[in-house]
N, C-alpha and C positions, 0 to 999 in steps of 0.2 A: 844577272838579270833578276829582278825582284821575284817574279812569279815562279822561278825554278827552285825555290826553297833555300837558296843561298842567302845567308844573312849578312855576309861581309861584302860590301860594295866593291872592294878592291879585287875580290875573287871574280865577281861579275865582270869587272873591267878587264881582268886578265883573259877571260873568255873572248871578249871583243878583240883585244890586242893580238891574239893568236888565231883569229878567224874561227873560233869555236861556235858551237850551236847548243841550244838547250836540249837535254835528253831527259825523259821522264819514264819512270817505272812505277806505275800505280794501278790500283784497282778500285779506287774510291771516286765516286761521282763528285764528292766534295772538293776534289783537287782540280776540277775543271776551271774554276775562276783563276787559280794560280797559273795553270798552264796557258790560259788565254792571255794573261798579263805578260808572261814570258814570251809568248809568240809575238805579241804586239811590239815588244822591245827588240825582237830578233828581225822583224820584217825589213827594217831599213838596211841591214847588212847581209841579208840572206843571199843576195846575188853573188857575194864574195866567196861562197862555198864552192863555186865552180871556177874560180879564178886562181891562177898560180900566184903564190906569194913570192914576190921578186926581191923584196928588201925588208929587213927588220933591223932597226938600230935605235940607240939612245940619242935623242937630239937635244937633251937638256936634263937638268936634275929631275929625276922621276918622270920623265917625259919620253914616250916611245912612239916612233913612226913605223907603221907597217904599210908597205906598198904592194899593189897587186898589178897583174899583167894588163888589166883593162884601163889602168891609169888612176884607179881609186886609191885613196890613202886614208888610213885611220891614224889619228894622233891621240894617244891615251895619256892623260894627266893623272898621276898617282899622288900629286901634292894635295895638301889640305886647303890650299888657296888657289884661286883662278890664276892661270898663266896666259901670256900672250905669246904665240908662236907664229912668226912671219905675218904679223898683223892680225892674226885670228885669235879670238879669246876662247879659252877652253876652261870650263867650269871645274871646280875641285872634284877629284875622284870621278872623272867623266872623260868623254872623248868627243871628237868631231870626226865626221866622215866627209872627206872631200871627194866628190864625184868627178868622173872624167870631164864633164862639161864645166867644171869649176864651181858648181853649186855646193853648198855646205849644209849638211844635216847635223843638227845639235839635238841630242836626245834629252828626254826628261831625266831628272836626277834618279840614280838607282835607288 
């Protein structure tokens, strides 16, 4: 997630893939905008922190699915090109969140 100081978007994607969250250790007021950006990126997946991860598997080349007990799924695309998975387009080095109600969240690029 951009605001957390991680410069490699694939590392940010790995945090999403495994249900992680941003953590900050700082004493500088100047870091507040970075923290805010990371928080904004984390909000769509924050509810997954309390859900049991029920499945994690590779579903294609550099494409990983993580399933949660509430029925949510993230599909993370580590490819440098967009891919289509089960009719859903996933941007390069990005993810989609499929909510239990079937709605899909697509984040801004990392």
